[in-house]
All heavy atoms as TSV, in Angstrom:
chain	resi	resn	atom	element	x	y	z
A	1	MET	N	N	0.810	-1.196	0.000
A	1	MET	CA	C	0.000	0.000	0.000
A	1	MET	C	C	0.852	1.257	0.000
A	1	MET	O	O	0.433	2.284	-0.515
A	1	MET	CB	C	-0.931	-0.057	1.222
A	1	MET	CG	C	-1.894	1.062	1.281
A	1	MET	SD	S	-3.071	0.937	-0.072
A	1	MET	CE	C	-4.005	2.387	0.205
A	2	ASN	N	N	2.029	1.178	0.570
A	2	ASN	CA	C	2.890	2.347	0.628
A	2	ASN	C	C	3.436	2.725	-0.743
A	2	ASN	O	O	3.832	3.869	-0.942
A	2	ASN	CB	C	4.055	2.115	1.594
A	2	ASN	CG	C	3.582	2.116	3.031
A	2	ASN	OD1	O	2.541	2.696	3.341
A	2	ASN	ND2	N	4.337	1.464	3.894
A	3	ILE	N	N	3.462	1.766	-1.675
A	3	ILE	CA	C	3.973	2.046	-3.004
A	3	ILE	C	C	3.096	3.050	-3.740
A	3	ILE	O	O	3.559	3.775	-4.615
A	3	ILE	CB	C	4.140	0.737	-3.812
A	3	ILE	CG1	C	4.963	0.965	-5.074
A	3	ILE	CG2	C	2.787	0.170	-4.174
A	3	ILE	CD1	C	6.384	1.277	-4.813
A	4	ILE	N	N	1.815	3.126	-3.369
A	4	ILE	CA	C	0.907	4.067	-4.023
A	4	ILE	C	C	1.350	5.507	-3.754
A	4	ILE	O	O	1.145	6.391	-4.583
A	4	ILE	CB	C	-0.555	3.807	-3.582
A	4	ILE	CG1	C	-1.535	4.433	-4.568
A	4	ILE	CG2	C	-0.852	4.364	-2.228
A	4	ILE	CD1	C	-1.804	3.581	-5.723
A	5	PHE	N	N	1.963	5.755	-2.602
A	5	PHE	CA	C	2.434	7.100	-2.278
A	5	PHE	C	C	3.657	7.489	-3.107
A	5	PHE	O	O	4.002	8.656	-3.190
A	5	PHE	CB	C	2.757	7.210	-0.786
A	5	PHE	CG	C	1.547	7.031	0.089
A	5	PHE	CD1	C	1.514	6.025	1.050
A	5	PHE	CD2	C	0.438	7.844	-0.061
A	5	PHE	CE1	C	0.402	5.858	1.843
A	5	PHE	CE2	C	-0.678	7.688	0.734
A	5	PHE	CZ	C	-0.702	6.684	1.689
A	6	VAL	N	N	4.304	6.518	-3.701
A	6	VAL	CA	C	5.434	6.793	-4.597
A	6	VAL	C	C	4.943	6.878	-6.044
A	6	VAL	O	O	5.369	7.752	-6.807
A	6	VAL	CB	C	6.504	5.687	-4.454
A	6	VAL	CG1	C	7.613	5.880	-5.468
A	6	VAL	CG2	C	7.049	5.666	-3.047
A	7	LEU	N	N	4.024	6.000	-6.426
A	7	LEU	CA	C	3.583	5.937	-7.817
A	7	LEU	C	C	2.710	7.119	-8.225
A	7	LEU	O	O	2.784	7.565	-9.374
A	7	LEU	CB	C	2.836	4.627	-8.075
A	7	LEU	CG	C	3.692	3.362	-8.025
A	7	LEU	CD1	C	2.828	2.143	-8.250
A	7	LEU	CD2	C	4.797	3.437	-9.051
A	8	ILE	N	N	1.889	7.617	-7.328
A	8	ILE	CA	C	1.020	8.751	-7.687
A	8	ILE	C	C	1.837	10.005	-7.999
A	8	ILE	O	O	1.608	10.634	-9.030
A	8	ILE	CB	C	-0.038	8.997	-6.593
A	8	ILE	CG1	C	-1.074	7.868	-6.654
A	8	ILE	CG2	C	-0.729	10.339	-6.779
A	8	ILE	CD1	C	-2.113	7.931	-5.572
A	9	PRO	N	N	2.810	10.405	-7.186
A	9	PRO	CA	C	3.617	11.576	-7.571
A	9	PRO	C	C	4.422	11.363	-8.856
A	9	PRO	O	O	4.585	12.292	-9.654
A	9	PRO	CB	C	4.551	11.793	-6.378
A	9	PRO	CG	C	3.870	11.143	-5.238
A	9	PRO	CD	C	3.112	9.998	-5.810
A	10	ILE	N	N	4.889	10.143	-9.084
A	10	ILE	CA	C	5.620	9.862	-10.322
A	10	ILE	C	C	4.684	9.994	-11.513
A	10	ILE	O	O	5.048	10.568	-12.552
A	10	ILE	CB	C	6.276	8.463	-10.261
A	10	ILE	CG1	C	7.416	8.478	-9.254
A	10	ILE	CG2	C	6.780	8.042	-11.629
A	10	ILE	CD1	C	8.046	7.121	-9.005
A	11	ALA	N	N	3.457	9.490	-11.399
A	11	ALA	CA	C	2.487	9.605	-12.488
A	11	ALA	C	C	2.131	11.065	-12.738
A	11	ALA	O	O	2.012	11.500	-13.890
A	11	ALA	CB	C	1.240	8.799	-12.154
A	12	ILE	N	N	1.959	11.841	-11.690
A	12	ILE	CA	C	1.662	13.270	-11.844
A	12	ILE	C	C	2.831	13.981	-12.517
A	12	ILE	O	O	2.634	14.834	-13.386
A	12	ILE	CB	C	1.322	13.901	-10.477
A	12	ILE	CG1	C	-0.014	13.348	-9.977
A	12	ILE	CG2	C	1.274	15.421	-10.563
A	12	ILE	CD1	C	-0.348	13.746	-8.548
A	13	LEU	N	N	4.041	13.621	-12.169
A	13	LEU	CA	C	5.227	14.215	-12.788
A	13	LEU	C	C	5.279	13.893	-14.285
A	13	LEU	O	O	5.566	14.768	-15.101
A	13	LEU	CB	C	6.489	13.716	-12.092
A	13	LEU	CG	C	7.809	14.289	-12.590
A	13	LEU	CD1	C	7.872	15.780	-12.291
A	13	LEU	CD2	C	8.963	13.566	-11.949
A	14	PHE	N	N	4.964	12.650	-14.657
A	14	PHE	CA	C	4.933	12.275	-16.080
A	14	PHE	C	C	3.874	13.053	-16.847
A	14	PHE	O	O	4.101	13.479	-17.976
A	14	PHE	CB	C	4.688	10.777	-16.242
A	14	PHE	CG	C	5.892	9.916	-15.972
A	14	PHE	CD1	C	5.723	8.589	-15.595
A	14	PHE	CD2	C	7.173	10.408	-16.098
A	14	PHE	CE1	C	6.812	7.788	-15.359
A	14	PHE	CE2	C	8.274	9.612	-15.856
A	14	PHE	CZ	C	8.097	8.294	-15.479
A	15	VAL	N	N	2.721	13.263	-16.239
A	15	VAL	CA	C	1.660	14.024	-16.898
A	15	VAL	C	C	2.086	15.473	-17.086
A	15	VAL	O	O	1.847	16.065	-18.148
A	15	VAL	CB	C	0.345	13.919	-16.095
A	15	VAL	CG1	C	-0.687	14.912	-16.590
A	15	VAL	CG2	C	-0.195	12.507	-16.163
A	16	ILE	N	N	2.723	16.051	-16.103
A	16	ILE	CA	C	3.200	17.438	-16.214
A	16	ILE	C	C	4.252	17.550	-17.309
A	16	ILE	O	O	4.211	18.474	-18.135
A	16	ILE	CB	C	3.732	17.936	-14.856
A	16	ILE	CG1	C	2.570	18.099	-13.876
A	16	ILE	CG2	C	4.499	19.245	-15.014
A	16	ILE	CD1	C	3.004	18.389	-12.457
A	17	ILE	N	N	5.198	16.616	-17.360
A	17	ILE	CA	C	6.237	16.644	-18.394
A	17	ILE	C	C	5.613	16.473	-19.777
A	17	ILE	O	O	5.971	17.192	-20.725
A	17	ILE	CB	C	7.295	15.553	-18.127
A	17	ILE	CG1	C	8.111	15.919	-16.896
A	17	ILE	CG2	C	8.212	15.366	-19.334
A	17	ILE	CD1	C	9.050	14.823	-16.435
A	18	ALA	N	N	4.654	15.556	-19.919
A	18	ALA	CA	C	3.990	15.357	-21.217
A	18	ALA	C	C	3.228	16.611	-21.625
A	18	ALA	O	O	3.231	16.997	-22.798
A	18	ALA	CB	C	3.054	14.154	-21.150
A	19	GLY	N	N	2.587	17.278	-20.682
A	19	GLY	CA	C	1.870	18.516	-20.981
A	19	GLY	C	C	2.806	19.621	-21.428
A	19	GLY	O	O	2.507	20.342	-22.389
A	20	VAL	N	N	3.938	19.746	-20.771
A	20	VAL	CA	C	4.918	20.770	-21.149
A	20	VAL	C	C	5.459	20.496	-22.547
A	20	VAL	O	O	5.567	21.409	-23.375
A	20	VAL	CB	C	6.060	20.830	-20.106
A	20	VAL	CG1	C	7.229	21.650	-20.605
A	20	VAL	CG2	C	5.541	21.386	-18.785
A	21	VAL	N	N	5.786	19.254	-22.850
A	21	VAL	CA	C	6.296	18.903	-24.179
A	21	VAL	C	C	5.231	19.148	-25.245
A	21	VAL	O	O	5.524	19.661	-26.332
A	21	VAL	CB	C	6.781	17.429	-24.201
A	21	VAL	CG1	C	7.060	16.969	-25.612
A	21	VAL	CG2	C	8.017	17.278	-23.340
A	22	PHE	N	N	3.977	18.811	-24.932
A	22	PHE	CA	C	2.890	19.022	-25.887
A	22	PHE	C	C	2.692	20.505	-26.189
A	22	PHE	O	O	2.611	20.912	-27.347
A	22	PHE	CB	C	1.598	18.410	-25.346
A	22	PHE	CG	C	0.411	18.652	-26.218
A	22	PHE	CD1	C	0.295	18.001	-27.430
A	22	PHE	CD2	C	-0.583	19.531	-25.835
A	22	PHE	CE1	C	-0.802	18.218	-28.250
A	22	PHE	CE2	C	-1.676	19.757	-26.635
A	22	PHE	CZ	C	-1.790	19.097	-27.842
A	23	PHE	N	N	2.643	21.337	-25.157
A	23	PHE	CA	C	2.439	22.765	-25.388
A	23	PHE	C	C	3.651	23.414	-26.047
A	23	PHE	O	O	3.527	24.352	-26.820
A	23	PHE	CB	C	2.049	23.478	-24.097
A	23	PHE	CG	C	0.634	23.190	-23.689
A	23	PHE	CD1	C	0.364	22.445	-22.561
A	23	PHE	CD2	C	-0.427	23.631	-24.463
A	23	PHE	CE1	C	-0.935	22.162	-22.199
A	23	PHE	CE2	C	-1.734	23.353	-24.109
A	23	PHE	CZ	C	-1.987	22.617	-22.975
A	24	TRP	N	N	4.855	22.888	-25.774
A	24	TRP	CA	C	6.041	23.389	-26.481
A	24	TRP	C	C	5.937	23.076	-27.974
A	24	TRP	O	O	6.264	23.914	-28.817
A	24	TRP	CB	C	7.305	22.758	-25.908
A	24	TRP	CG	C	8.495	23.016	-26.769
A	24	TRP	CD1	C	9.256	24.145	-26.800
A	24	TRP	CD2	C	9.037	22.140	-27.765
A	24	TRP	NE1	N	10.245	24.016	-27.745
A	24	TRP	CE2	C	10.128	22.800	-28.355
A	24	TRP	CE3	C	8.704	20.864	-28.207
A	24	TRP	CZ2	C	10.881	22.208	-29.362
A	24	TRP	CZ3	C	9.467	20.303	-29.201
A	24	TRP	CH2	C	10.530	20.965	-29.764
A	25	ALA	N	N	5.475	21.872	-28.297
A	25	ALA	CA	C	5.331	21.483	-29.697
A	25	ALA	C	C	4.297	22.343	-30.402
A	25	ALA	O	O	4.466	22.709	-31.563
A	25	ALA	CB	C	4.962	20.007	-29.804
A	26	ILE	N	N	3.222	22.690	-29.715
A	26	ILE	CA	C	2.210	23.556	-30.320
A	26	ILE	C	C	2.772	24.947	-30.554
A	26	ILE	O	O	2.588	25.542	-31.622
A	26	ILE	CB	C	0.947	23.613	-29.437
A	26	ILE	CG1	C	0.227	22.282	-29.493
A	26	ILE	CG2	C	0.022	24.737	-29.883
A	26	ILE	CD1	C	-0.951	22.185	-28.559
A	27	ARG	N	N	3.457	25.495	-29.577
A	27	ARG	CA	C	4.004	26.860	-29.712
A	27	ARG	C	C	5.104	26.950	-30.759
A	27	ARG	O	O	5.296	27.988	-31.374
A	27	ARG	CB	C	4.532	27.353	-28.373
A	27	ARG	CG	C	3.427	27.705	-27.422
A	27	ARG	CD	C	3.952	28.348	-26.184
A	27	ARG	NE	N	2.854	28.634	-25.281
A	27	ARG	CZ	C	3.002	28.877	-24.010
A	27	ARG	NH1	N	4.201	28.870	-23.481
A	27	ARG	NH2	N	1.963	29.124	-23.264
A	28	SER	N	N	5.853	25.876	-30.954
A	28	SER	CA	C	6.926	25.906	-31.953
A	28	SER	C	C	6.428	25.459	-33.321
A	28	SER	O	O	7.234	25.151	-34.196
A	28	SER	CB	C	8.100	25.052	-31.502
A	28	SER	OG	O	7.731	23.700	-31.427
A	29	GLU	N	N	5.109	25.379	-33.500
A	29	GLU	CA	C	4.448	25.095	-34.775
A	29	GLU	C	C	4.845	23.739	-35.364
A	29	GLU	O	O	5.028	23.592	-36.562
A	29	GLU	CB	C	4.713	26.218	-35.768
A	29	GLU	CG	C	4.199	27.564	-35.290
A	29	GLU	CD	C	4.526	28.699	-36.235
A	29	GLU	OE1	O	5.234	28.461	-37.229
A	29	GLU	OE2	O	4.082	29.806	-35.965
A	30	GLN	N	N	4.947	22.737	-34.527
A	30	GLN	CA	C	5.270	21.397	-34.998
A	30	GLN	C	C	4.100	20.754	-35.736
A	30	GLN	O	O	4.295	19.870	-36.550
A	30	GLN	CB	C	5.664	20.502	-33.813
A	30	GLN	CG	C	6.912	20.946	-33.109
A	30	GLN	CD	C	8.148	20.708	-33.935
A	30	GLN	OE1	O	8.261	19.693	-34.618
A	30	GLN	NE2	N	9.075	21.624	-33.895
A	31	PHE	N	N	2.872	21.201	-35.454
A	31	PHE	CA	C	1.685	20.570	-36.019
A	31	PHE	C	C	1.023	21.431	-37.087
A	31	PHE	O	O	-0.116	21.174	-37.457
A	31	PHE	CB	C	0.669	20.284	-34.912
A	31	PHE	CG	C	1.203	19.410	-33.820
A	31	PHE	CD1	C	1.324	19.884	-32.528
A	31	PHE	CD2	C	1.588	18.117	-34.077
A	31	PHE	CE1	C	1.811	19.081	-31.520
A	31	PHE	CE2	C	2.085	17.310	-33.076
A	31	PHE	CZ	C	2.195	17.790	-31.794
A	32	GLU	N	N	1.702	22.426	-37.619
A	32	GLU	CA	C	1.079	23.355	-38.558
A	32	GLU	C	C	0.876	22.735	-39.940
A	32	GLU	O	O	-0.154	22.913	-40.547
A	32	GLU	CB	C	1.912	24.633	-38.682
A	32	GLU	CG	C	1.846	25.487	-37.441
A	32	GLU	CD	C	0.449	25.973	-37.114
A	32	GLU	OE1	O	-0.272	26.386	-38.036
A	32	GLU	OE2	O	0.072	25.907	-35.936
A	33	ASP	N	N	1.850	22.041	-40.468
A	33	ASP	CA	C	1.758	21.512	-41.830
A	33	ASP	C	C	2.071	20.016	-41.817
A	33	ASP	O	O	3.203	19.601	-42.042
A	33	ASP	CB	C	2.727	22.265	-42.737
A	33	ASP	CG	C	2.529	21.916	-44.191
A	33	ASP	OD1	O	1.529	21.255	-44.516
A	33	ASP	OD2	O	3.369	22.318	-45.010
A	34	LEU	N	N	1.061	19.220	-41.551
A	34	LEU	CA	C	1.272	17.776	-41.435
A	34	LEU	C	C	1.356	17.087	-42.788
A	34	LEU	O	O	1.973	16.037	-42.920
A	34	LEU	CB	C	0.146	17.157	-40.608
A	34	LEU	CG	C	0.045	17.664	-39.167
A	34	LEU	CD1	C	-1.159	17.032	-38.491
A	34	LEU	CD2	C	1.299	17.362	-38.403
A	35	ASP	N	N	0.740	17.662	-43.824
A	35	ASP	CA	C	0.734	17.015	-45.136
A	35	ASP	C	C	2.057	17.159	-45.869
A	35	ASP	O	O	2.440	16.283	-46.631
A	35	ASP	CB	C	-0.379	17.594	-46.002
A	35	ASP	CG	C	-1.746	17.268	-45.439
A	35	ASP	OD1	O	-1.865	16.213	-44.798
A	35	ASP	OD2	O	-2.675	18.069	-45.645
A	36	ARG	N	N	2.768	18.241	-45.665
A	36	ARG	CA	C	4.006	18.495	-46.402
A	36	ARG	C	C	5.067	17.456	-46.065
A	36	ARG	O	O	5.730	16.918	-46.939
A	36	ARG	CB	C	4.536	19.889	-46.090
A	36	ARG	CG	C	5.811	20.233	-46.847
A	36	ARG	CD	C	6.256	21.646	-46.549
A	36	ARG	NE	N	6.423	21.868	-45.128
A	36	ARG	CZ	C	7.593	21.847	-44.505
A	36	ARG	NH1	N	8.689	21.620	-45.184
A	36	ARG	NH2	N	7.676	22.054	-43.215
A	37	GLN	N	N	5.215	17.119	-44.794
A	37	GLN	CA	C	6.249	16.154	-44.413
A	37	GLN	C	C	5.937	14.767	-44.957
A	37	GLN	O	O	6.835	14.024	-45.322
A	37	GLN	CB	C	6.388	16.112	-42.890
A	37	GLN	CG	C	6.941	17.384	-42.304
A	37	GLN	CD	C	8.328	17.706	-42.812
A	37	GLN	OE1	O	9.129	16.817	-43.091
A	37	GLN	NE2	N	8.610	18.981	-42.961
A	38	GLY	N	N	4.665	14.429	-45.020
A	38	GLY	CA	C	4.288	13.129	-45.563
A	38	GLY	C	C	4.553	13.020	-47.051
A	38	GLY	O	O	4.876	11.950	-47.562
A	39	SER	N	N	4.415	14.124	-47.780
A	39	SER	CA	C	4.644	14.070	-49.223
A	39	SER	C	C	6.111	14.306	-49.581
A	39	SER	O	O	6.513	13.982	-50.689
A	39	SER	CB	C	3.768	15.093	-49.937
A	39	SER	OG	O	4.133	16.398	-49.562
A	40	ASN	N	N	6.889	14.846	-48.672
A	40	ASN	CA	C	8.312	15.075	-48.961
A	40	ASN	C	C	9.067	13.770	-49.186
A	40	ASN	O	O	10.021	13.729	-49.958
A	40	ASN	CB	C	8.977	15.856	-47.834
A	40	ASN	CG	C	8.776	17.336	-47.972
A	40	ASN	OD1	O	8.307	17.826	-48.998
A	40	ASN	ND2	N	9.128	18.069	-46.940
A	41	ILE	N	N	8.660	12.698	-48.544
A	41	ILE	CA	C	9.390	11.441	-48.701
A	41	ILE	C	C	9.097	10.783	-50.037
A	41	ILE	O	O	9.812	9.869	-50.445
A	41	ILE	CB	C	9.084	10.478	-47.551
A	41	ILE	CG1	C	7.607	10.096	-47.546
A	41	ILE	CG2	C	9.481	11.061	-46.228
A	41	ILE	CD1	C	7.275	8.980	-46.589
A	42	LEU	N	N	8.058	11.246	-50.717
A	42	LEU	CA	C	7.707	10.643	-52.004
A	42	LEU	C	C	8.516	11.209	-53.165
A	42	LEU	O	O	8.589	10.599	-54.224
A	42	LEU	CB	C	6.218	10.845	-52.283
A	42	LEU	CG	C	5.272	10.221	-51.257
A	42	LEU	CD1	C	3.844	10.582	-51.585
A	42	LEU	CD2	C	5.463	8.726	-51.202
A	43	PHE	N	N	9.105	12.371	-53.005
A	43	PHE	CA	C	9.820	13.041	-54.086
A	43	PHE	C	C	11.310	13.068	-53.787
A	43	PHE	O	O	11.724	13.298	-52.648
A	43	PHE	CB	C	9.305	14.465	-54.258
A	43	PHE	CG	C	7.819	14.508	-54.526
A	43	PHE	CD1	C	6.947	14.926	-53.548
A	43	PHE	CD2	C	7.309	14.102	-55.745
A	43	PHE	CE1	C	5.582	14.957	-53.772
A	43	PHE	CE2	C	5.954	14.118	-55.979
A	43	PHE	CZ	C	5.080	14.548	-54.997
A	44	ASP	N	N	12.110	12.819	-54.836
A	44	ASP	CA	C	13.561	12.874	-54.680
A	44	ASP	C	C	14.018	14.321	-54.597
A	44	ASP	O	O	13.503	15.186	-55.292
A	44	ASP	CB	C	14.264	12.207	-55.862
A	44	ASP	CG	C	14.058	10.711	-55.876
A	44	ASP	OD1	O	13.854	10.147	-54.781
A	44	ASP	OD2	O	14.096	10.112	-56.956
A	45	GLU	N	N	15.014	14.544	-53.764
A	45	GLU	CA	C	15.606	15.866	-53.695
A	45	GLU	C	C	16.669	15.976	-54.777
A	45	GLU	O	O	17.336	15.006	-55.113
A	45	GLU	CB	C	16.238	16.090	-52.326
A	45	GLU	CG	C	15.240	16.144	-51.206
A	45	GLU	CD	C	15.918	16.403	-49.869
A	45	GLU	OE1	O	17.110	16.742	-49.868
A	45	GLU	OE2	O	15.240	16.253	-48.859
A	46	GLU	N	N	16.802	17.163	-55.303
A	46	GLU	CA	C	17.845	17.374	-56.305
A	46	GLU	C	C	19.192	17.384	-55.602
A	46	GLU	O	O	19.398	18.082	-54.629
A	46	GLU	CB	C	17.619	18.693	-57.029
A	46	GLU	CG	C	16.373	18.708	-57.874
A	46	GLU	CD	C	16.219	20.016	-58.629
A	46	GLU	OE1	O	17.229	20.719	-58.806
A	46	GLU	OE2	O	15.100	20.320	-59.013
A	47	GLN	N	N	20.102	16.580	-56.127
A	47	GLN	CA	C	21.427	16.532	-55.533
A	47	GLN	C	C	22.309	17.559	-56.214
A	47	GLN	O	O	22.271	17.704	-57.443
A	47	GLN	CB	C	22.020	15.135	-55.686
A	47	GLN	CG	C	21.243	14.098	-54.909
A	47	GLN	CD	C	21.850	12.725	-55.075
A	47	GLN	OE1	O	22.792	12.534	-55.835
A	47	GLN	NE2	N	21.305	11.762	-54.373
A	48	PRO	N	N	23.111	18.294	-55.450
A	48	PRO	CA	C	23.977	19.292	-56.070
A	48	PRO	C	C	25.034	18.628	-56.949
A	48	PRO	O	O	25.472	17.510	-56.700
A	48	PRO	CB	C	24.616	19.997	-54.882
A	48	PRO	CG	C	24.494	19.052	-53.748
A	48	PRO	CD	C	23.264	18.229	-54.009
A	49	ALA	N	N	25.412	19.331	-58.011
A	49	ALA	CA	C	26.424	18.801	-58.917
A	49	ALA	C	C	27.763	18.747	-58.192
A	49	ALA	O	O	28.111	19.621	-57.415
A	49	ALA	CB	C	26.532	19.681	-60.156
A	50	ARG	N	N	28.511	17.707	-58.483
A	50	ARG	CA	C	29.827	17.574	-57.851
A	50	ARG	C	C	30.823	18.509	-58.513
A	50	ARG	O	O	30.836	18.659	-59.740
A	50	ARG	CB	C	30.341	16.150	-57.973
A	50	ARG	CG	C	29.606	15.190	-57.105
A	50	ARG	CD	C	30.291	13.855	-57.154
A	50	ARG	NE	N	29.777	12.982	-56.122
A	50	ARG	CZ	C	30.198	11.759	-55.933
A	50	ARG	NH1	N	31.139	11.260	-56.712
A	50	ARG	NH2	N	29.701	11.031	-54.980
A	51	LYS	N	N	31.648	19.095	-57.680
A	51	LYS	CA	C	32.706	19.957	-58.199
A	51	LYS	C	C	33.896	19.085	-58.591
A	51	LYS	O	O	34.177	18.080	-57.950
A	51	LYS	CB	C	33.135	20.964	-57.137
A	51	LYS	CG	C	32.036	21.937	-56.788
A	51	LYS	CD	C	32.510	22.908	-55.751
A	51	LYS	CE	C	31.402	23.874	-55.378
A	51	LYS	NZ	N	31.820	24.812	-54.354
A	52	PRO	N	N	34.606	19.463	-59.660
A	52	PRO	CA	C	35.782	18.669	-60.030
A	52	PRO	C	C	36.843	18.761	-58.941
A	52	PRO	O	O	36.991	19.782	-58.287
A	52	PRO	CB	C	36.268	19.310	-61.330
A	52	PRO	CG	C	35.610	20.638	-61.393
A	52	PRO	CD	C	34.374	20.562	-60.564
A	53	ALA	N	N	37.544	17.666	-58.767
A	53	ALA	CA	C	38.570	17.615	-57.733
A	53	ALA	C	C	39.742	18.505	-58.119
A	53	ALA	O	O	40.196	18.519	-59.265
A	53	ALA	CB	C	39.042	16.184	-57.538
A	54	LYS	N	N	40.242	19.254	-57.158
A	54	LYS	CA	C	41.419	20.107	-57.384
A	54	LYS	C	C	42.668	19.317	-57.040
A	54	LYS	O	O	42.666	18.490	-56.134
A	54	LYS	CB	C	41.342	21.346	-56.489
A	54	LYS	CG	C	40.208	22.275	-56.853
A	54	LYS	CD	C	40.230	23.486	-55.974
A	54	LYS	CE	C	39.090	24.425	-56.318
A	54	LYS	NZ	N	39.078	25.599	-55.460
A	55	PRO	N	N	43.751	19.570	-57.750
A	55	PRO	CA	C	44.996	18.867	-57.403
A	55	PRO	C	C	45.473	19.334	-56.030
A	55	PRO	O	O	45.228	20.459	-55.620
A	55	PRO	CB	C	45.977	19.275	-58.503
A	55	PRO	CG	C	45.382	20.482	-59.131
A	55	PRO	CD	C	43.917	20.430	-58.906
A	56	ALA	N	N	46.123	18.458	-55.324
A	56	ALA	CA	C	46.622	18.775	-53.987
A	56	ALA	C	C	47.714	19.842	-54.092
A	56	ALA	O	O	48.470	19.918	-55.067
A	56	ALA	CB	C	47.165	17.522	-53.334
A	57	ASP	N	N	47.820	20.664	-53.057
A	57	ASP	CA	C	48.801	21.753	-53.046
A	57	ASP	C	C	50.238	21.243	-52.899
A	57	ASP	O	O	51.169	21.888	-53.329
A	57	ASP	CB	C	48.508	22.715	-51.887
A	57	ASP	CG	C	47.215	23.479	-52.123
A	57	ASP	OD1	O	46.820	23.649	-53.285
A	57	ASP	OD2	O	46.607	23.905	-51.110
A	58	HIS	N	N	50.409	20.090	-52.347
A	58	HIS	CA	C	51.773	19.599	-52.120
A	58	HIS	C	C	52.354	18.891	-53.347
A	58	HIS	O	O	53.524	18.554	-53.363
A	58	HIS	CB	C	51.789	18.656	-50.911
A	58	HIS	CG	C	50.988	17.416	-51.081
A	58	HIS	ND1	N	49.626	17.386	-50.924
A	58	HIS	CD2	C	51.354	16.168	-51.421
A	58	HIS	CE1	C	49.195	16.165	-51.159
A	58	HIS	NE2	N	50.218	15.405	-51.468
A	59	ASP	N	N	51.572	18.636	-54.380
A	59	ASP	CA	C	52.111	18.036	-55.602
A	59	ASP	C	C	52.880	19.083	-56.409
A	59	ASP	O	O	52.398	20.169	-56.646
A	59	ASP	CB	C	50.972	17.478	-56.473
A	59	ASP	CG	C	50.307	16.265	-55.819
A	59	ASP	OD1	O	50.937	15.642	-54.949
A	59	ASP	OD2	O	49.158	15.968	-56.193
A	60	PRO	N	N	54.102	18.731	-56.858
A	60	PRO	CA	C	54.878	19.697	-57.670
A	60	PRO	C	C	54.250	19.854	-59.059
A	60	PRO	O	O	53.770	18.899	-59.648
A	60	PRO	CB	C	56.260	19.076	-57.745
A	60	PRO	CG	C	56.063	17.620	-57.449
A	60	PRO	CD	C	54.838	17.521	-56.582
A	61	GLN	N	N	54.248	21.074	-59.548
A	61	GLN	CA	C	53.736	21.361	-60.889
A	61	GLN	C	C	54.861	21.195	-61.910
A	61	GLN	O	O	55.958	21.689	-61.695
A	61	GLN	CB	C	53.193	22.802	-60.939
A	61	GLN	CG	C	52.029	23.038	-60.013
A	61	GLN	CD	C	50.790	22.284	-60.439
A	61	GLN	OE1	O	50.598	22.025	-61.626
A	61	GLN	NE2	N	49.948	21.920	-59.484
A	62	PRO	N	N	54.630	20.549	-63.030
A	62	PRO	CA	C	55.713	20.363	-64.016
A	62	PRO	C	C	55.983	21.636	-64.793
A	62	PRO	O	O	55.305	22.549	-64.889
A	62	PRO	CB	C	55.177	19.304	-64.959
A	62	PRO	CG	C	53.738	19.114	-64.643
A	62	PRO	CD	C	53.461	19.794	-63.353
């Protein structure tokens, strides 16, 4: 029975932490555009063109 006096404050602490995280997510606009992230995985991103490799500075020039 004494364990209930430990578990209730721990449960209340978890609820408070979950509430703080939830309201932080709302304020930082995490839930504003839910469709965009779902469709982003369907399209390939354009990869930047590779730059040609430059010769190393320590190689002697002929």
